C-alpha positions as CSV (number, residue, x, y, z in Angstrom):
1,M,100.1,84.8,-30.7
2,T,100.7,85.3,-27.0
3,P,99.2,83.0,-24.3
4,I,97.1,85.9,-23.1
5,K,95.5,86.4,-26.5
6,L,94.9,82.7,-26.9
7,L,93.2,82.6,-23.6
8,F,91.0,85.5,-24.5
9,L,90.0,84.0,-27.8
10,A,89.1,80.7,-26.2
11,L,86.9,82.4,-23.7
12,F,85.3,84.6,-26.4
13,F,84.4,81.9,-28.8
14,L,83.9,78.9,-26.6
15,T,81.8,80.5,-23.8
16,P,79.3,82.4,-25.9
17,V,77.1,87.3,-16.7
18,I,74.0,86.5,-15.7
19,L,73.2,83.7,-13.4
20,F,69.5,82.7,-13.2
21,A,67.3,81.5,-10.4
22,Q,69.8,82.5,-7.7
23,D,69.8,84.6,-4.6
24,I,72.8,86.7,-5.8
25,E,73.3,88.8,-8.9
26,S,76.6,90.7,-9.2
27,D,77.6,93.8,-11.2
28,R,81.1,92.4,-11.6
29,P,83.2,91.2,-13.4
30,D,82.0,92.7,-16.6
31,K,81.8,96.5,-17.1
32,T,78.0,96.3,-18.0
33,D,75.9,96.9,-14.9
34,S,72.5,95.3,-14.5
35,P,69.4,97.4,-14.1
36,N,68.3,95.2,-11.2
37,T,68.7,96.4,-7.6
38,L,69.2,94.5,-4.3
39,D,66.1,93.6,-2.3
40,K,65.4,95.9,0.6
41,G,67.7,95.3,3.5
42,K,70.2,93.2,1.7
43,F,73.9,94.1,1.8
44,Q,76.3,92.9,-0.9
45,I,80.1,93.2,-1.3
46,E,81.8,92.8,-4.7
47,T,85.6,92.9,-4.6
48,G,88.5,91.7,-6.7
49,I,91.9,92.4,-8.2
50,E,93.1,93.4,-11.7
51,Y,96.4,93.6,-13.5
52,S,96.8,95.5,-16.8
53,L,99.7,96.3,-19.2
54,H,99.8,99.4,-21.5
55,K,102.6,99.5,-24.1
56,F,104.0,102.7,-25.7
57,D,106.4,101.9,-28.5
58,N,109.0,104.1,-30.1
59,I,108.9,106.9,-27.5
60,S,111.6,109.5,-28.4
61,V,114.0,110.4,-25.6
62,Y,116.4,113.4,-26.0
63,G,119.6,114.1,-24.0
64,L,122.3,116.7,-24.3
65,D,124.3,114.8,-26.8
66,T,122.1,112.0,-28.0
67,S,118.6,110.8,-28.7
68,Y,117.1,107.4,-28.8
69,N,113.7,105.6,-28.8
70,L,112.3,103.5,-26.0
71,N,109.5,101.0,-25.8
72,L,107.8,101.9,-22.5
73,R,105.5,99.7,-20.4
74,I,103.0,100.8,-17.7
75,K,101.9,98.0,-15.4
76,T,99.0,98.6,-13.1
77,L,97.9,96.5,-10.2
78,T,94.5,97.3,-8.8
79,A,93.9,95.6,-5.4
80,P,91.3,95.6,-4.3
81,T,88.6,97.2,-6.4
82,T,85.4,97.1,-4.2
83,L,81.8,98.0,-4.5
84,F,79.4,98.0,-1.5
85,R,75.7,97.7,-2.3
86,Y,72.7,98.1,0.1
87,G,69.0,97.7,-0.7
88,L,67.5,100.9,0.7
89,L,64.0,100.6,-0.6
90,K,62.1,98.4,-3.1
91,N,63.9,99.2,-6.5
92,V,66.4,101.5,-4.9
93,E,70.0,100.6,-3.7
94,L,72.9,102.7,-2.4
95,R,76.4,102.1,-3.8
96,L,79.9,102.9,-2.4
97,G,82.9,102.1,-4.5
98,F,86.6,102.4,-4.0
99,D,89.9,101.0,-5.3
100,F,93.6,101.0,-4.6
101,D,96.2,100.8,-7.4
102,R,99.9,100.9,-8.1
103,Q,101.7,101.7,-11.3
104,T,105.2,100.7,-12.5
105,L,106.9,102.2,-15.5
106,S,109.6,100.2,-17.2
107,S,111.3,99.8,-20.6
108,D,111.1,96.8,-22.9
109,N,114.3,95.3,-21.4
110,N,112.6,95.4,-17.9
111,V,114.6,98.4,-16.6
112,E,112.3,100.0,-14.0
113,F,112.2,103.8,-14.2
114,G,109.9,104.3,-11.3
115,N,106.6,103.3,-9.6
116,S,103.9,104.9,-7.6
117,G,105.1,103.2,-4.4
118,S,102.6,101.2,-2.4
119,L,99.0,100.7,-3.3
120,S,97.2,104.0,-2.9
121,L,93.5,105.0,-2.7
122,N,91.7,106.5,-5.7
123,P,88.8,108.9,-5.1
124,P,85.8,106.9,-3.7
125,T,82.5,107.0,-5.5
126,I,79.0,107.1,-3.9
127,G,75.6,106.9,-5.5
128,A,72.5,105.0,-6.1
129,K,70.8,102.6,-8.6
130,V,67.1,102.8,-9.3
131,F,65.2,100.1,-11.1
132,I,62.7,101.9,-13.4
133,S,60.7,99.3,-15.4
134,K,60.3,95.6,-16.2
135,G,60.6,94.8,-19.9
136,E,58.7,92.4,-22.0
137,G,59.6,90.9,-25.4
138,I,62.0,93.3,-27.1
139,I,61.4,96.0,-24.5
140,P,64.3,95.7,-22.0
141,D,64.4,96.0,-18.2
142,F,65.6,99.5,-17.5
143,G,67.4,101.1,-14.6
144,V,69.5,104.3,-13.9
145,I,72.7,104.5,-11.9
146,G,74.1,107.8,-10.7
147,T,77.4,108.3,-8.8
148,V,79.8,111.0,-7.9
149,K,83.5,110.9,-7.0
150,L,84.1,112.4,-3.6
151,P,86.5,115.3,-3.4
152,K,89.6,115.6,-1.1
153,I,89.6,111.8,-0.3
154,G,92.3,109.4,-1.4
155,D,96.0,109.6,-2.2
156,E,97.1,113.3,-2.4
157,D,98.2,113.0,-6.0
158,K,94.8,111.5,-7.0
159,Q,92.3,113.7,-5.2
160,V,89.7,115.6,-7.0
161,K,88.6,119.1,-6.1
162,Y,84.9,118.7,-6.9
163,F,82.0,116.3,-6.8
164,V,82.5,114.6,-10.2
165,P,79.3,113.0,-11.5
166,E,78.7,110.0,-13.7
167,L,75.3,108.8,-15.1
168,T,74.6,105.4,-16.5
169,L,71.5,104.0,-18.2
170,A,71.3,100.2,-17.8
171,F,69.3,97.8,-19.9
172,T,68.8,94.0,-20.0
173,N,66.9,91.7,-22.4
174,E,66.4,88.1,-21.3
175,I,66.4,86.1,-24.5
176,N,65.6,82.8,-22.8
177,N,66.4,81.1,-19.4
178,K,70.0,80.7,-20.4
179,L,70.9,83.6,-22.6
180,S,70.7,87.4,-22.0
181,V,72.1,90.6,-23.3
182,G,72.9,93.7,-21.2
183,Y,73.9,97.1,-22.4
184,N,74.8,100.4,-20.8
185,L,75.0,104.0,-22.1
186,G,76.7,106.6,-19.8
187,V,78.3,110.0,-19.4
188,A,81.2,110.8,-17.0
189,W,82.5,114.3,-16.4
190,S,86.3,115.0,-16.2
191,D,87.8,115.7,-12.8
192,D,87.9,119.5,-13.5
193,L,84.2,119.3,-14.8
194,E,85.4,121.0,-18.0
195,D,84.9,118.0,-20.3
196,K,83.0,114.7,-20.4
197,D,83.3,111.2,-21.9
198,F,80.4,109.2,-23.3
199,S,80.6,105.5,-22.5
200,Y,79.0,102.3,-23.8
201,S,79.1,98.6,-23.2
202,A,77.3,95.5,-24.4
203,S,77.6,92.1,-22.7
204,L,76.2,88.7,-23.9
205,G,75.7,86.4,-20.9
206,Y,75.2,82.6,-21.1
207,S,74.4,80.2,-18.3
208,I,76.4,77.1,-19.0
209,T,75.0,75.2,-16.0
210,P,73.0,76.3,-13.0
211,K,76.3,77.2,-11.3
212,L,78.6,78.2,-14.1
213,G,78.0,81.4,-16.1
214,S,80.0,83.1,-18.9
215,F,80.0,86.4,-20.8
216,A,81.6,88.1,-23.7
217,E,81.6,91.9,-23.9
218,I,82.6,95.0,-25.8
219,F,83.0,98.4,-24.0
220,G,84.7,101.8,-24.3
221,N,84.3,105.5,-24.1
222,I,84.4,108.4,-26.5
223,P,85.6,111.8,-25.4
224,K,83.3,114.7,-26.3
225,S,86.3,116.8,-27.1
226,G,87.2,114.4,-29.9
227,G,90.3,112.8,-28.3
228,V,91.4,109.2,-28.7
229,S,88.7,106.7,-27.7
230,D,89.2,103.7,-25.5
231,Q,87.8,100.5,-26.9
232,N,88.0,97.0,-25.4
233,L,86.9,93.4,-25.6
234,D,86.7,91.0,-22.6
235,A,85.2,87.7,-21.6
236,G,85.0,85.7,-18.4
237,L,83.4,83.0,-16.2
238,T,81.5,83.1,-12.9
239,Y,80.9,80.2,-10.5
240,L,78.2,80.0,-7.9
241,V,80.0,78.6,-4.8
242,K,76.9,79.0,-2.6
243,K,73.5,80.7,-3.1
244,N,75.0,83.9,-1.7
245,I,78.6,83.6,-3.0
246,V,79.9,84.0,-6.6
247,I,83.5,83.9,-7.7
248,D,84.8,85.2,-11.1
249,V,87.7,85.3,-13.5
250,Y,88.1,87.4,-16.7
251,G,90.5,88.8,-19.2
252,G,90.4,91.3,-22.1
253,L,92.2,93.1,-24.8
254,G,92.4,96.7,-25.9
255,L,91.4,97.7,-29.4
256,S,92.8,101.3,-29.5
257,E,96.0,103.2,-28.7
258,E,94.3,104.6,-25.6
259,S,93.4,101.2,-24.3
260,N,95.5,98.8,-22.2
261,N,97.0,96.0,-24.3
262,F,95.5,93.4,-22.0
263,F,94.0,93.0,-18.6
264,I,93.2,90.1,-16.3
265,G,91.4,89.8,-13.0
266,S,89.4,87.8,-10.5
267,G,87.0,88.5,-7.7
268,I,84.2,87.5,-5.4
269,S,80.7,88.7,-4.6
270,I,78.9,88.0,-1.3
271,V,75.4,88.7,0.0
272,L,75.7,89.1,3.8
273,N,72.0,89.2,4.6
């Protein structure tokens, strides 16, 4: 078993992300967003980096006089991935997200076939989160997040032609003052608006100490058209540096052919006012 898998299993089983009684609650590093919004007038930055590897084994390559199989590797560095959040009104926040990435294609003997050059901008997203209702008992807290990709912004090869929407329903149940579970259901349209993916996530958060938090999560998406789904597991830790600063580290594994084989990342969240 590789060191990456051992690290993931240790995080998953030993640290059964929500930090309680604090001035900051971040929507990173897990994929599950909280239904809670920023207080009116508060501004928060959530940013980090991520590295992922996707393996494609036994890819057939045909030439004029020969054919052979290759094991290909796609390495992706995303740096930074950033979300700006602003509390516009009570229970309403504005959100602006963007990220830069770079991909490298190589064979299993580390021969590099090409890369996407320097880090380049993906289409930014803009939207809002609205807190709808406070739960009680088995009834969860509930919020709605709506975003759109912005057209004709970003690297030329990555730009979209249309405003591409995504809608997420966010839920959280607080089991006790240390343990909580969050879960999301969403739908995202394809860049040409011809198809859509349905997404899900569920994250178990545990507060180890007042400053140290942990999570384990499953997430993925299912194409409406019936293509291959993307399924993943991840886990991580958060640490409260100050009442307005949280740092994080996480890692995960893909469970399907469509998924990355593994990914790791780290980041920071800061409330500025």
